[in-house]
DRENDO-1510 file (C-alpha; in Angstrom, 1 decimal, always signed):
<recs>
REC; n; res; u; v; w
REC; 1; UNK; +66.6; -100.8; -35.1 .
REC; 2; UNK; +68.5; -100.7; -31.7 .
REC; 3; UNK; +71.5; -102.9; -31.4 .
REC; 4; UNK; +71.5; -103.9; -27.8 .
REC; 5; UNK; +74.4; -105.7; -26.1 .
REC; 6; UNK; +73.6; -107.4; -22.8 .
REC; 7; UNK; +76.1; -108.3; -20.1 .
REC; 8; UNK; +74.5; -110.4; -17.4 .
REC; 9; UNK; +77.6; -110.0; -15.1 .
REC; 10; UNK; +80.1; -107.1; -14.9 .
REC; 11; UNK; +83.1; -109.4; -14.3 .
REC; 12; UNK; +84.7; -109.4; -17.7 .
REC; 13; UNK; +83.5; -106.1; -19.1 .
REC; 14; UNK; +86.3; -103.7; -20.0 .
REC; 15; UNK; +85.4; -100.2; -19.1 .
REC; 16; UNK; +87.0; -99.0; -22.4 .
REC; 17; UNK; +84.6; -101.2; -24.3 .
REC; 18; UNK; +81.8; -98.9; -23.0 .
REC; 19; UNK; +83.4; -95.7; -24.3 .
REC; 20; UNK; +81.0; -93.6; -26.4 .
REC; 21; UNK; +78.2; -96.1; -25.8 .
REC; 22; UNK; +74.8; -95.6; -24.3 .
REC; 23; UNK; +75.0; -97.7; -21.1 .
REC; 24; UNK; +72.2; -98.8; -18.8 .
REC; 25; UNK; +73.4; -100.2; -15.5 .
REC; 26; UNK; +70.8; -102.4; -13.9 .
REC; 27; UNK; +71.0; -102.8; -10.1 .
REC; 28; UNK; +67.7; -103.8; -8.4 .
REC; 29; UNK; +68.8; -104.9; -4.9 .
REC; 30; UNK; +69.7; -102.3; -3.8 .
REC; 31; UNK; +72.2; -99.6; -4.8 .
REC; 32; UNK; +70.5; -98.7; -8.1 .
REC; 33; UNK; +67.1; -98.4; -6.5 .
REC; 34; UNK; +68.6; -96.4; -3.6 .
REC; 35; UNK; +70.3; -93.9; -6.0 .
REC; 36; UNK; +67.1; -93.5; -8.0 .
REC; 37; UNK; +65.1; -92.8; -4.8 .
REC; 38; UNK; +67.7; -90.4; -3.3 .
REC; 39; UNK; +67.7; -88.2; -6.4 .
REC; 40; UNK; +64.0; -88.4; -6.8 .
REC; 41; UNK; +63.6; -87.1; -3.3 .
REC; 42; UNK; +65.8; -84.1; -3.9 .
REC; 43; UNK; +69.4; -85.1; -3.4 .
REC; 44; UNK; +71.6; -82.7; -5.3 .
REC; 45; UNK; +73.9; -85.5; -6.6 .
REC; 46; UNK; +75.2; -88.9; -5.7 .
REC; 47; UNK; +78.9; -89.5; -6.0 .
REC; 48; UNK; +79.7; -93.2; -6.3 .
REC; 49; UNK; +83.0; -94.4; -4.9 .
REC; 50; UNK; +84.7; -97.8; -4.7 .
REC; 51; UNK; +86.2; -97.9; -1.2 .
REC; 52; UNK; +85.4; -96.5; +2.2 .
REC; 53; UNK; +88.8; -94.6; +2.1 .
REC; 54; UNK; +87.8; -93.0; -1.2 .
REC; 55; UNK; +84.4; -92.0; +0.2 .
REC; 56; UNK; +86.0; -90.3; +3.1 .
REC; 57; UNK; +88.5; -88.5; +0.9 .
REC; 58; UNK; +85.8; -87.3; -1.5 .
REC; 59; UNK; +83.6; -86.1; +1.3 .
REC; 60; UNK; +86.5; -84.2; +2.8 .
REC; 61; UNK; +86.9; -82.2; -0.4 .
REC; 62; UNK; +83.2; -81.1; -0.3 .
REC; 63; UNK; +81.4; -78.6; +1.8 .
REC; 64; UNK; +80.6; -80.4; +5.0 .
REC; 65; UNK; +77.2; -79.0; +5.7 .
REC; 66; UNK; +75.7; -80.3; +2.5 .
REC; 67; UNK; +77.5; -83.7; +2.3 .
REC; 68; UNK; +76.5; -87.1; +3.5 .
REC; 69; UNK; +78.4; -90.3; +3.6 .
REC; 70; UNK; +76.2; -93.3; +2.6 .
REC; 71; UNK; +76.3; -96.9; +1.7 .
REC; 72; UNK; +77.2; -100.4; +2.8 .
REC; 73; UNK; +79.6; -103.2; +3.0 .
REC; 74; UNK; +78.2; -106.7; +3.1 .
REC; 75; UNK; +74.7; -105.2; +3.4 .
REC; 76; UNK; +75.4; -103.2; +6.5 .
REC; 77; UNK; +75.8; -99.5; +6.9 .
REC; 78; UNK; +79.5; -98.5; +7.2 .
REC; 79; UNK; +80.4; -97.4; +10.7 .
REC; 80; UNK; +80.4; -93.6; +10.9 .
REC; 81; UNK; +78.3; -93.1; +7.8 .
REC; 82; UNK; +75.0; -91.1; +7.8 .
REC; 83; UNK; +73.0; -93.6; +5.8 .
REC; 84; UNK; +73.2; -97.2; +4.7 .
REC; 85; UNK; +71.9; -98.7; +1.4 .
REC; 86; UNK; +68.2; -99.0; +2.2 .
REC; 87; UNK; +66.2; -96.9; -0.2 .
REC; 88; UNK; +63.7; -96.3; +2.6 .
REC; 89; UNK; +66.2; -94.3; +4.5 .
REC; 90; UNK; +66.5; -91.7; +1.7 .
REC; 91; UNK; +63.6; -89.5; +2.6 .
REC; 92; UNK; +63.2; -86.0; +1.3 .
REC; 93; UNK; +63.8; -84.6; +4.8 .
REC; 94; UNK; +67.2; -86.3; +5.0 .
REC; 95; UNK; +68.5; -85.9; +1.5 .
REC; 96; UNK; +67.0; -82.8; -0.2 .
REC; 97; UNK; +69.8; -80.5; -1.4 .
REC; 98; UNK; +72.5; -82.9; -0.2 .
REC; 99; UNK; +75.6; -84.3; -2.0 .
REC; 100; UNK; +75.7; -88.0; -1.2 .
REC; 101; UNK; +79.0; -89.8; -1.3 .
REC; 102; UNK; +77.9; -93.4; -1.9 .
REC; 103; UNK; +79.6; -96.8; -1.7 .
REC; 104; UNK; +78.1; -100.2; -2.3 .
REC; 105; UNK; +79.4; -103.7; -2.7 .
REC; 106; UNK; +78.0; -104.2; -6.2 .
REC; 107; UNK; +76.5; -101.0; -7.6 .
REC; 108; UNK; +79.3; -98.4; -7.1 .
REC; 109; UNK; +82.0; -100.3; -9.0 .
REC; 110; UNK; +79.8; -100.8; -12.0 .
REC; 111; UNK; +78.6; -97.2; -12.0 .
REC; 112; UNK; +82.3; -96.2; -12.2 .
REC; 113; UNK; +83.1; -98.7; -14.8 .
REC; 114; UNK; +80.8; -96.8; -17.2 .
REC; 115; UNK; +82.4; -93.4; -16.6 .
REC; 116; UNK; +83.7; -93.3; -20.2 .
REC; 117; UNK; +80.3; -94.0; -21.7 .
REC; 118; UNK; +78.5; -91.3; -23.8 .
REC; 119; UNK; +75.6; -91.6; -21.5 .
REC; 120; UNK; +75.0; -93.9; -18.5 .
REC; 121; UNK; +71.6; -94.4; -16.9 .
REC; 122; UNK; +70.8; -96.3; -13.6 .
REC; 123; UNK; +67.9; -98.7; -13.9 .
REC; 124; UNK; +65.8; -100.8; -11.5 .
REC; 125; UNK; +62.2; -102.0; -11.5 .
REC; 126; UNK; +61.1; -98.7; -9.9 .
REC; 127; UNK; +62.1; -96.6; -12.9 .
REC; 128; UNK; +62.2; -99.0; -15.8 .
REC; 129; UNK; +59.5; -97.3; -17.9 .
REC; 130; UNK; +61.3; -94.0; -17.6 .
REC; 131; UNK; +64.6; -95.6; -18.6 .
REC; 132; UNK; +63.0; -97.3; -21.6 .
REC; 133; UNK; +61.6; -94.0; -22.7 .
REC; 134; UNK; +65.1; -92.4; -22.4 .
REC; 135; UNK; +66.7; -95.1; -24.4 .
REC; 136; UNK; +64.3; -95.1; -27.3 .
REC; 137; UNK; +65.6; -93.1; -30.2 .
REC; 138; UNK; +69.2; -93.2; -29.1 .
REC; 139; UNK; +71.8; -93.5; -31.9 .
REC; 140; UNK; +74.5; -96.1; -31.8 .
REC; 141; UNK; +74.9; -99.1; -29.6 .
REC; 142; UNK; +73.1; -99.6; -26.3 .
REC; 143; UNK; +74.8; -101.7; -23.7 .
REC; 144; UNK; +72.9; -103.1; -20.7 .
REC; 145; UNK; +75.2; -104.0; -17.9 .
REC; 146; UNK; +73.8; -105.9; -14.9 .
REC; 147; UNK; +75.6; -105.1; -11.6 .
REC; 148; UNK; +75.2; -108.7; -10.4 .
REC; 149; UNK; +76.3; -110.1; -7.1 .
REC; 150; UNK; +80.0; -110.1; -6.2 .
REC; 151; UNK; +80.9; -109.9; -9.9 .
REC; 152; UNK; +78.6; -112.9; -10.7 .
REC; 153; UNK; +75.1; -113.4; -11.9 .
REC; 154; UNK; +72.0; -112.2; -10.1 .
REC; 155; UNK; +68.5; -113.2; -11.1 .
REC; 156; UNK; +66.8; -110.0; -10.2 .
REC; 157; UNK; +69.1; -107.9; -12.4 .
REC; 158; UNK; +68.7; -110.3; -15.3 .
REC; 159; UNK; +64.9; -110.2; -15.1 .
REC; 160; UNK; +64.9; -106.4; -14.9 .
REC; 161; UNK; +67.2; -106.2; -17.9 .
REC; 162; UNK; +64.8; -108.6; -19.7 .
REC; 163; UNK; +61.9; -106.3; -18.9 .
REC; 164; UNK; +63.8; -103.5; -20.4 .
REC; 165; UNK; +64.2; -105.6; -23.6 .
REC; 166; UNK; +60.5; -106.3; -23.6 .
REC; 167; UNK; +59.6; -102.6; -23.2 .
REC; 168; UNK; +61.9; -101.5; -26.0 .
REC; 169; UNK; +60.9; -104.3; -28.4 .
REC; 170; UNK; +57.2; -103.7; -27.9 .
REC; 171; UNK; +57.2; -99.9; -28.5 .
REC; 172; UNK; +55.5; -99.3; -31.9 .
REC; 173; UNK; +56.7; -102.7; -33.1 .
REC; 174; UNK; +60.3; -101.6; -32.9 .
REC; 175; UNK; +62.7; -104.5; -33.1 .
REC; 176; UNK; +65.9; -105.1; -31.3 .
REC; 177; UNK; +69.1; -106.8; -32.5 .
REC; 178; UNK; +69.9; -108.9; -29.5 .
REC; 179; UNK; +72.7; -111.2; -28.4 .
REC; 180; UNK; +72.1; -114.6; -26.8 .
REC; 181; UNK; +72.4; -112.9; -23.4 .
REC; 182; UNK; +69.7; -110.4; -24.3 .
REC; 183; UNK; +67.4; -113.2; -25.4 .
REC; 184; UNK; +68.1; -115.1; -22.2 .
REC; 185; UNK; +67.2; -112.1; -20.1 .
REC; 186; UNK; +64.0; -111.6; -22.0 .
REC; 187; UNK; +63.1; -115.3; -21.5 .
REC; 188; UNK; +63.7; -115.0; -17.7 .
REC; 189; UNK; +61.5; -111.9; -17.6 .
REC; 190; UNK; +58.7; -113.7; -19.3 .
REC; 191; UNK; +58.9; -116.4; -16.7 .
REC; 192; UNK; +58.7; -114.0; -13.8 .
REC; 193; UNK; +56.7; -111.1; -15.3 .
REC; 194; UNK; +53.5; -111.8; -13.3 .
REC; 195; UNK; +55.1; -111.7; -9.9 .
REC; 196; UNK; +58.4; -109.8; -9.6 .
REC; 197; UNK; +58.1; -109.5; -5.8 .
REC; 198; UNK; +57.9; -113.3; -5.5 .
REC; 199; UNK; +61.0; -113.6; -7.7 .
REC; 200; UNK; +62.9; -111.0; -5.7 .
REC; 201; UNK; +62.1; -112.8; -2.4 .
REC; 202; UNK; +63.5; -116.0; -3.8 .
REC; 203; UNK; +66.8; -114.6; -5.1 .
REC; 204; UNK; +70.1; -114.9; -3.2 .
REC; 205; UNK; +70.1; -111.2; -2.5 .
REC; 206; UNK; +66.4; -111.2; -1.6 .
REC; 207; UNK; +66.8; -114.0; +0.9 .
REC; 208; UNK; +69.9; -112.4; +2.5 .
REC; 209; UNK; +68.2; -109.0; +2.9 .
REC; 210; UNK; +65.1; -110.7; +4.4 .
REC; 211; UNK; +67.3; -112.5; +6.9 .
REC; 212; UNK; +68.9; -109.1; +7.8 .
REC; 213; UNK; +65.5; -107.5; +8.4 .
REC; 214; UNK; +65.2; -105.6; +5.1 .
REC; 215; UNK; +61.9; -107.2; +4.0 .
REC; 216; UNK; +60.4; -103.8; +3.3 .
REC; 217; UNK; +63.3; -102.9; +1.0 .
REC; 218; UNK; +62.7; -106.0; -1.1 .
REC; 219; UNK; +59.1; -105.1; -1.5 .
REC; 220; UNK; +59.9; -101.5; -2.3 .
REC; 221; UNK; +62.5; -102.6; -5.0 .
REC; 222; UNK; +59.8; -104.6; -6.7 .
REC; 223; UNK; +57.6; -101.6; -7.3 .
REC; 224; UNK; +57.3; -101.3; -11.1 .
REC; 225; UNK; +57.5; -97.6; -12.2 .
REC; 226; UNK; +57.2; -96.3; -8.6 .
REC; 227; UNK; +59.9; -93.7; -9.1 .
REC; 228; UNK; +59.7; -92.4; -12.7 .
REC; 229; UNK; +63.1; -90.6; -13.0 .
REC; 230; UNK; +66.4; -91.4; -14.6 .
REC; 231; UNK; +69.8; -90.9; -12.9 .
REC; 232; UNK; +72.5; -90.1; -15.4 .
REC; 233; UNK; +76.3; -90.2; -14.8 .
REC; 234; UNK; +78.0; -86.8; -15.5 .
REC; 235; UNK; +81.7; -87.6; -15.3 .
REC; 236; UNK; +81.8; -89.4; -11.9 .
REC; 237; UNK; +78.6; -87.9; -10.5 .
REC; 238; UNK; +75.0; -89.1; -10.8 .
REC; 239; UNK; +72.4; -86.5; -11.3 .
REC; 240; UNK; +68.7; -86.5; -12.3 .
REC; 241; UNK; +67.5; -86.3; -15.8 .
REC; 242; UNK; +63.8; -85.1; -15.9 .
REC; 243; UNK; +61.5; -86.6; -18.5 .
REC; 244; UNK; +58.3; -85.6; -20.1 .
REC; 245; UNK; +56.5; -82.6; -18.6 .
REC; 246; UNK; +59.2; -81.9; -16.0 .
REC; 247; UNK; +56.7; -82.4; -13.2 .
REC; 248; UNK; +57.8; -83.0; -9.7 .
REC; 249; UNK; +58.1; -86.8; -9.6 .
REC; 250; UNK; +59.6; -87.2; -6.1 .
REC; 251; UNK; +58.3; -90.2; -4.2 .
REC; 252; UNK; +58.1; -89.8; -0.4 .
REC; 253; UNK; +59.3; -92.7; +1.6 .
REC; 254; UNK; +59.1; -93.1; +5.3 .
REC; 255; UNK; +62.0; -93.9; +7.6 .
</recs>
């Protein structure tokens, strides 16, 4: 029996309430998917930060030749940064062996909120099967925390969290002890399970990204199990946890 606590928004979640818990942060559009892709394509590590000033300070303390500043504010790449928040930018040629100091409007603050967790994994549609595999068999409470949108609810994160509930509850008949939020997320997933891309295109974030010219990002972020790796937070740094046979599961994306 897994006792799973679901938070559909991060707004009122106290970081100390996550201490010693297994935490899964769900962020579909786009920071979570971008971090997953960057590490899969060979980035050494991703260091989330909460402000542009912190990103510059952290970058200044690292070896310049292997460090990249990356991320966005209001969906657009920060001026002077090397990369934005499009997962399609994070090709192996650009990120292999690099330390990436990363900032995003929604994802980064939530990643850092979970820094006291026993283990924190980053989840999107692109790696959801691998995350479900990593969560099975964990002892103690599991907390699923949706990054949301500006501290509020986002449909895409809730549906992805509901898919995680579905995968965990279906494995070998294993049951979950769920809160109302977990049951609500699962219900939303069942409504949208047949066409996650259509769902993503219709969300607030999906429409905004489409209007900004990031239609390909939305399509990429809908790719179920396209990037079967699990980023884990080690202190304040995200690194890759390999699963299964340790095969090279990098996914090449074009610029």
